[in-house]
C-alpha positions as CSV (number, residue, x, y, z in Angstrom):
1,M,-43.6,-14.3,-13.4
2,T,-42.0,-13.2,-10.2
3,V,-43.2,-10.6,-7.7
4,I,-40.3,-8.3,-6.8
5,I,-40.5,-6.2,-3.8
6,E,-39.0,-2.7,-4.1
7,D,-38.3,-0.8,-1.0
8,S,-40.7,2.1,-0.7
9,R,-37.8,4.3,0.5
10,Q,-36.3,4.1,-3.0
11,R,-36.8,7.6,-4.5
12,K,-39.6,7.4,-7.1
13,G,-38.5,8.2,-10.6
14,K,-34.8,7.7,-9.8
15,H,-34.8,4.0,-10.6
16,E,-37.2,3.9,-13.5
17,E,-34.8,2.1,-15.8
18,K,-34.6,-0.9,-13.5
19,R,-38.3,-0.9,-12.8
20,Q,-39.1,-0.8,-16.5
21,Y,-36.7,-3.7,-17.1
22,F,-38.5,-5.8,-14.5
23,L,-41.9,-5.0,-16.0
24,D,-40.6,-5.7,-19.6
25,Q,-39.4,-9.1,-18.4
26,G,-43.0,-9.9,-17.1
27,H,-42.3,-9.4,-13.4
28,I,-44.6,-7.6,-11.0
29,V,-43.1,-4.9,-8.9
30,V,-44.6,-4.1,-5.5
31,R,-43.4,-1.2,-3.4
32,Q,-43.3,-1.7,0.4
33,Q,-40.9,-0.9,3.1
34,M,-38.1,-3.4,3.4
35,K,-36.0,-3.9,6.5
36,W,-32.9,-4.9,4.4
37,G,-32.0,-4.1,0.8
38,D,-33.7,-2.3,-2.0
39,Y,-35.2,-5.2,-4.0
40,G,-36.1,-8.6,-2.7
41,L,-37.9,-11.9,-2.9
42,Y,-38.7,-12.6,0.7
43,P,-37.7,-14.5,2.6
44,S,-34.6,-15.7,0.9
45,V,-32.6,-12.9,-0.8
46,V,-32.4,-9.2,-1.0
47,V,-30.4,-6.8,-3.2
48,D,-29.2,-3.5,-1.9
49,T,-28.1,-1.2,-4.8
50,K,-25.3,1.3,-4.4
51,Q,-25.1,4.1,-7.0
52,D,-21.3,3.8,-7.2
53,I,-18.1,2.8,-5.4
54,I,-18.2,6.0,-3.3
55,E,-21.5,5.0,-1.7
56,I,-20.3,1.6,-0.5
57,A,-17.0,3.2,0.6
58,Q,-19.0,5.6,2.7
59,N,-20.9,2.7,4.3
60,L,-17.8,0.6,5.0
61,C,-15.1,3.2,5.6
62,G,-16.9,6.4,6.5
63,N,-17.6,7.8,10.0
64,I,-18.2,5.4,12.9
65,S,-22.0,5.9,13.1
66,E,-22.3,5.0,9.4
67,R,-20.1,2.0,9.7
68,N,-22.1,0.8,12.8
69,R,-25.5,1.4,11.0
70,F,-24.3,-0.6,8.0
71,A,-22.9,-3.5,10.2
72,E,-26.3,-3.7,12.0
73,E,-28.1,-4.0,8.7
74,M,-25.8,-6.9,7.6
75,K,-26.0,-8.5,11.0
76,G,-29.8,-8.3,11.0
77,A,-30.1,-9.9,7.6
78,K,-27.8,-12.7,8.6
79,L,-29.8,-13.4,11.8
80,A,-33.0,-13.4,9.8
81,G,-31.6,-16.0,7.4
82,I,-31.7,-13.6,4.4
83,K,-28.9,-13.5,1.9
84,L,-27.9,-9.8,1.4
85,V,-26.2,-8.9,-1.9
86,F,-24.8,-5.4,-2.5
87,L,-24.9,-4.5,-6.2
88,I,-22.6,-1.6,-6.9
89,E,-23.5,0.2,-10.1
90,D,-20.0,1.3,-11.2
91,K,-18.8,0.0,-14.6
92,R,-15.1,0.7,-13.6
93,F,-15.0,-2.5,-11.5
94,G,-16.0,-6.1,-12.2
95,K,-15.0,-7.7,-8.9
96,V,-13.6,-6.8,-5.5
97,S,-10.0,-7.4,-6.4
98,D,-10.3,-4.7,-9.1
99,L,-10.3,-2.1,-6.3
100,Y,-6.7,-2.7,-5.2
101,E,-5.1,-0.1,-7.4
102,T,-7.5,2.7,-6.8
103,K,-8.2,5.5,-4.3
104,M,-11.4,7.3,-3.7
105,K,-12.4,10.4,-1.9
106,L,-15.4,10.3,0.4
107,H,-17.8,13.2,0.8
108,S,-16.1,14.0,4.1
109,G,-12.8,14.5,2.3
110,K,-11.3,11.3,3.7
111,V,-9.2,9.3,1.1
112,V,-9.8,5.5,1.1
113,R,-7.4,3.1,-0.6
114,G,-9.0,0.5,-2.7
115,E,-7.2,-2.2,-0.8
116,Q,-8.8,-0.9,2.5
117,L,-12.2,-1.1,0.9
118,A,-11.6,-4.5,-0.6
119,T,-10.5,-5.8,2.8
120,A,-13.6,-4.4,4.5
121,M,-15.8,-6.1,1.9
122,S,-14.0,-9.4,2.5
123,I,-14.4,-9.2,6.2
124,C,-18.2,-8.4,5.8
125,E,-18.6,-11.4,3.4
126,A,-16.9,-13.7,6.0
127,R,-18.6,-12.3,9.0
128,Y,-22.2,-11.7,7.7
129,G,-22.4,-13.9,4.6
130,C,-23.3,-11.0,2.3
131,E,-21.9,-10.5,-1.2
132,F,-20.6,-7.5,-3.1
133,Q,-21.2,-7.6,-6.9
134,F,-20.6,-5.0,-9.6
135,C,-22.3,-4.0,-12.8
136,S,-22.9,-0.9,-14.9
137,P,-26.1,1.1,-14.2
138,E,-27.5,-0.1,-17.6
139,E,-27.1,-3.8,-16.5
140,A,-28.6,-3.3,-13.0
141,G,-32.2,-4.4,-13.8
142,H,-31.0,-7.6,-15.4
143,R,-28.5,-8.3,-12.6
144,I,-31.1,-7.8,-9.9
145,I,-33.3,-10.4,-11.6
146,E,-30.4,-12.8,-11.9
147,I,-29.5,-12.5,-8.2
148,L,-33.1,-12.7,-7.0
149,E,-33.9,-15.7,-9.1
150,G,-30.6,-17.4,-8.2
151,G,-31.5,-17.0,-4.5
152,K,-34.8,-18.9,-4.6
């Protein structure tokens, strides 16, 4: 049995499939505000879920204030010795290299090439020690457990 911390800023009711999966697997879920990520086992590893590729593209390739905020989050986790894993819930992609042949339109209207996003992800992995992983929304609960338990 593992106690999983869920960020209290996660919208209640929006992530019930993941929460129920955790409970069905015998884990305890505690809601509290987290400085980094959405799900965690402090002090070692946290998972920050992204609802799709557009959300992570906004974070890494959006406006300057969003990019700076996101960089500070990654920097803070690294300085605290926490492994930060971004889990992108988008079944169209299995790994970062799958992005190369795609384009996406951000909410601002800006078009981002997949190669640009993949490069930004690689830079973040090298600079901050974070990881970017992909899964379908249906697999998210299972993947979060795998990542958290692998990070012990």
